[in-house]
C-alpha positions as CSV (number, residue, x, y, z in Angstrom):
1,M,-16.8,-127.0,153.3
2,K,-16.4,-128.2,149.7
3,K,-19.5,-130.4,150.1
4,L,-21.4,-127.2,151.0
5,L,-20.0,-125.4,148.1
6,F,-21.1,-128.2,145.7
7,I,-24.6,-128.0,147.1
8,I,-24.6,-124.2,146.7
9,G,-23.2,-124.5,143.1
10,G,-25.9,-127.0,142.2
11,I,-28.6,-124.6,143.4
12,I,-27.0,-121.8,141.3
13,I,-26.9,-124.0,138.2
14,L,-30.6,-124.8,138.6
15,I,-31.4,-121.1,139.0
16,L,-29.3,-120.2,135.9
17,Y,-30.7,-123.0,133.8
18,S,-34.3,-122.1,134.6
19,A,-33.4,-118.5,133.6
20,G,-32.1,-119.8,130.2
21,V,-28.4,-119.3,130.9
22,V,-26.2,-122.0,129.5
23,V,-23.5,-123.2,131.9
24,A,-20.5,-125.0,130.6
25,S,-18.9,-126.0,133.8
26,I,-18.6,-125.3,137.5
27,M,-15.5,-125.7,139.6
28,I,-14.3,-124.8,143.1
29,Y,-11.2,-122.7,143.4
30,K,-9.9,-121.7,146.8
31,N,-13.2,-122.2,148.5
32,S,-15.0,-120.1,145.9
33,I,-17.5,-121.2,143.2
34,V,-16.4,-120.3,139.6
35,I,-19.0,-120.8,136.9
36,T,-18.1,-120.6,133.2
37,T,-20.4,-120.2,130.2
38,P,-19.4,-121.1,126.6
39,T,-18.4,-118.3,124.3
40,P,-21.2,-118.1,121.6
41,T,-20.1,-119.1,118.1
42,P,-20.4,-116.1,115.8
43,S,-22.9,-116.7,113.0
44,P,-23.3,-115.0,109.7
45,S,-25.7,-112.1,109.5
46,P,-28.8,-112.7,107.4
47,I,-28.3,-113.1,103.7
48,A,-28.8,-109.8,101.9
49,V,-30.5,-109.4,98.6
50,K,-28.6,-107.0,96.5
51,N,-30.8,-105.2,93.9
52,L,-28.8,-103.7,91.1
53,S,-30.7,-101.8,88.5
54,V,-30.6,-99.0,86.0
55,Y,-33.9,-97.4,85.0
56,D,-33.7,-94.6,82.6
57,T,-36.7,-92.5,81.5
58,F,-34.4,-90.2,79.5
59,D,-35.7,-87.1,81.2
60,N,-32.0,-86.2,81.4
61,N,-28.7,-87.7,80.4
62,N,-27.4,-88.6,83.9
63,N,-26.4,-92.0,82.6
64,N,-24.2,-90.5,79.9
65,W,-25.7,-92.1,76.8
66,S,-24.2,-91.0,73.5
67,A,-25.9,-87.8,72.4
68,T,-23.9,-86.5,69.5
69,T,-23.4,-86.8,65.7
70,D,-21.3,-89.7,64.5
71,N,-20.1,-89.8,60.9
72,T,-18.4,-93.1,60.0
73,S,-17.8,-95.3,57.0
74,T,-21.2,-97.0,57.6
75,Q,-23.5,-94.3,58.9
76,L,-24.4,-90.7,59.7
77,R,-26.1,-90.8,63.0
78,T,-27.4,-88.1,65.3
79,T,-28.6,-89.1,68.8
80,T,-30.4,-86.7,71.2
81,I,-32.1,-86.9,74.5
82,S,-35.1,-84.5,74.9
83,D,-38.8,-84.5,75.9
84,G,-38.2,-87.8,77.7
85,K,-37.1,-89.7,74.6
86,Y,-33.8,-91.0,73.3
87,T,-34.0,-90.2,69.5
88,W,-31.8,-91.6,66.8
89,E,-31.7,-90.2,63.2
90,V,-29.7,-92.6,61.1
91,R,-28.6,-92.5,57.4
92,S,-26.9,-95.7,56.2
93,K,-24.0,-95.7,53.8
94,K,-24.3,-99.4,53.4
95,S,-26.0,-102.3,55.2
96,M,-25.2,-101.6,58.8
97,Q,-26.0,-102.0,62.5
98,S,-25.7,-98.9,64.7
99,W,-25.5,-99.3,68.5
100,V,-25.0,-97.5,71.7
101,L,-23.7,-99.8,74.5
102,K,-23.3,-99.4,78.3
103,D,-21.4,-101.4,80.9
104,F,-23.6,-102.8,83.6
105,T,-23.1,-105.2,86.5
106,A,-22.3,-108.7,85.2
107,A,-24.8,-111.3,86.4
108,E,-26.1,-114.7,85.7
109,N,-29.7,-113.7,86.1
110,F,-31.0,-110.4,84.9
111,T,-33.8,-108.6,83.0
112,I,-33.2,-106.0,80.3
113,S,-36.1,-104.1,78.6
114,M,-36.9,-100.9,76.7
115,D,-39.7,-99.1,74.9
116,A,-39.0,-98.6,71.2
117,R,-40.7,-97.1,68.1
118,T,-39.8,-96.7,64.5
119,V,-40.9,-93.1,63.7
120,T,-39.9,-93.2,60.1
121,G,-37.9,-95.7,58.1
122,P,-37.8,-98.3,55.4
123,T,-39.8,-101.5,55.6
124,G,-37.8,-104.1,57.5
125,A,-35.7,-101.7,59.5
126,D,-35.4,-103.0,63.1
127,Y,-34.4,-102.0,66.6
128,N,-32.7,-104.4,69.0
129,I,-31.6,-105.1,72.6
130,I,-28.0,-106.2,72.6
131,F,-27.0,-108.2,75.6
132,N,-24.2,-110.3,77.1
133,K,-21.8,-108.7,74.6
134,L,-18.3,-110.2,75.0
135,D,-16.8,-108.1,72.1
136,N,-17.8,-106.9,68.7
137,D,-17.8,-110.4,67.3
138,N,-19.7,-112.1,70.1
139,Y,-23.1,-111.1,71.5
140,Y,-26.9,-111.7,71.5
141,K,-29.4,-109.6,69.6
142,F,-33.2,-109.5,70.3
143,G,-34.7,-107.7,67.4
144,V,-38.1,-106.3,66.4
145,S,-39.1,-105.0,63.0
146,D,-42.5,-103.4,63.7
147,S,-43.2,-102.6,60.1
148,V,-43.5,-106.3,59.3
149,Q,-44.5,-107.4,62.8
150,K,-41.6,-109.8,63.2
151,Y,-39.0,-110.5,65.9
152,C,-35.9,-112.6,66.2
153,L,-33.1,-113.7,68.4
154,Y,-29.7,-113.9,66.8
155,M,-26.3,-114.7,68.1
156,Y,-23.2,-113.1,66.6
157,Y,-20.6,-115.8,67.2
158,L,-17.0,-115.3,66.1
159,G,-18.1,-112.7,63.6
160,Q,-20.9,-114.8,62.0
161,W,-24.6,-114.6,62.5
162,Q,-26.4,-117.6,63.9
163,K,-30.2,-117.8,64.1
164,L,-31.3,-119.0,67.5
165,I,-34.9,-117.9,66.7
166,P,-35.4,-116.8,63.1
167,W,-37.6,-113.8,62.1
168,T,-41.0,-114.8,63.3
169,I,-44.4,-113.1,62.9
170,S,-46.2,-112.0,66.0
171,D,-49.4,-110.1,66.2
172,T,-48.4,-108.7,69.6
173,I,-46.1,-106.3,67.8
174,K,-47.6,-102.9,67.1
175,N,-46.8,-101.4,63.7
176,G,-45.6,-97.8,64.0
177,E,-46.4,-97.7,67.7
178,V,-44.3,-98.1,70.8
179,N,-43.4,-101.7,71.6
180,N,-41.9,-102.9,74.8
181,L,-39.1,-105.4,74.4
182,K,-37.9,-107.5,77.3
183,V,-35.3,-110.2,77.8
184,V,-35.2,-112.3,80.9
185,V,-32.0,-114.3,81.4
186,V,-31.9,-117.0,84.1
187,G,-28.7,-118.9,83.7
188,S,-28.8,-120.5,80.3
189,H,-32.6,-119.8,79.9
190,I,-33.4,-116.8,77.7
191,T,-37.0,-115.7,77.6
192,L,-38.4,-113.1,75.2
193,Y,-41.3,-110.8,75.8
194,I,-43.0,-108.2,73.6
195,N,-45.5,-105.8,75.2
196,E,-45.6,-108.1,78.3
197,N,-46.5,-111.1,76.2
198,K,-44.1,-114.1,76.3
199,V,-43.3,-114.8,72.7
200,N,-40.5,-117.4,72.9
201,Q,-37.7,-119.0,74.9
202,I,-34.5,-120.8,74.3
203,I,-31.6,-122.4,76.2
204,D,-28.2,-121.2,75.2
205,D,-25.2,-120.4,77.4
206,T,-22.6,-119.4,74.7
207,F,-22.3,-116.0,76.3
208,S,-22.9,-115.2,80.0
209,M,-21.7,-112.9,82.7
210,N,-20.8,-110.2,80.3
211,T,-21.4,-106.5,81.2
212,S,-21.9,-104.8,77.8
213,M,-25.6,-104.3,77.0
214,G,-27.5,-101.7,75.0
215,I,-29.5,-100.6,72.0
216,S,-29.1,-101.0,68.3
217,V,-30.9,-100.3,65.0
218,E,-30.3,-101.9,61.6
219,L,-30.7,-100.6,58.0
220,F,-30.1,-103.1,55.3
221,N,-29.3,-100.9,52.2
222,A,-27.2,-97.8,51.4
223,D,-28.9,-94.4,51.6
224,Q,-31.7,-95.5,53.8
225,I,-32.9,-93.1,56.5
226,G,-34.6,-94.0,59.7
227,T,-35.7,-92.2,62.9
228,F,-36.2,-94.3,66.1
229,E,-37.3,-93.4,69.6
230,F,-36.4,-95.2,72.8
231,D,-37.6,-94.8,76.4
232,N,-37.8,-96.6,79.8
233,F,-34.5,-98.5,79.4
234,N,-34.3,-100.9,82.3
235,Y,-31.5,-103.3,83.4
236,H,-32.2,-105.1,86.6
237,V,-30.3,-107.8,88.5
238,D,-31.4,-109.8,91.6
239,E,-28.5,-111.7,93.2
240,V,-27.9,-113.1,96.7
241,V,-24.8,-111.8,98.4
242,P,-23.6,-113.2,101.7
243,T,-22.5,-110.4,104.0
244,A,-19.5,-110.5,106.4
245,V,-19.6,-112.4,109.6
246,T,-20.7,-110.2,112.5
247,L,-19.1,-111.0,115.9
């Protein structure tokens, strides 16, 4: 009887194998054939790409940018959002930098960009992208002064300015017109673009994985007045995030 069962079991295995069924073992129990198959090992679901971005055309203030009047020891500033523009009117009380910062998702690799224009202001006034800001004494600044067609990349480190890329002339900068500034950060590699033209790059990892980013302007003497417009602010992150194991 058992010999017959072995023969029948072998035939069943061949049938299952040809059908693509994996058989782990076959045994005879009380004149019955018992076939076991291995339990499949759970595997992770496909890696998901998590796209994190903030794109603001300033058609409204859903992202809660500062839109008010600030009167401090260094400046009198009024910021408004209207007609699809984020407009700053700034009067300096001394040499000063005025900024509005937001907290975004910390990432090793990201792109931050904006459109900017000096509507009126003194020669040499500049607008900037502030990124990877750790605190008020530690951050990067990518600046453009369109009146003199220059750009720079500075690092404010422990309360002191350090020139990573000094003020440099670039004919890609449009005097008195809208300029698009973009910073691409990949690990320690920082690449600068103006109006979609790559103007410079540098390797520096002093600050990374910090969430505070934003916009600033600078006036370098007391009683200077400048009006600046910003639009199409974009912060974008691409990062690979493994999802949970699915059984």
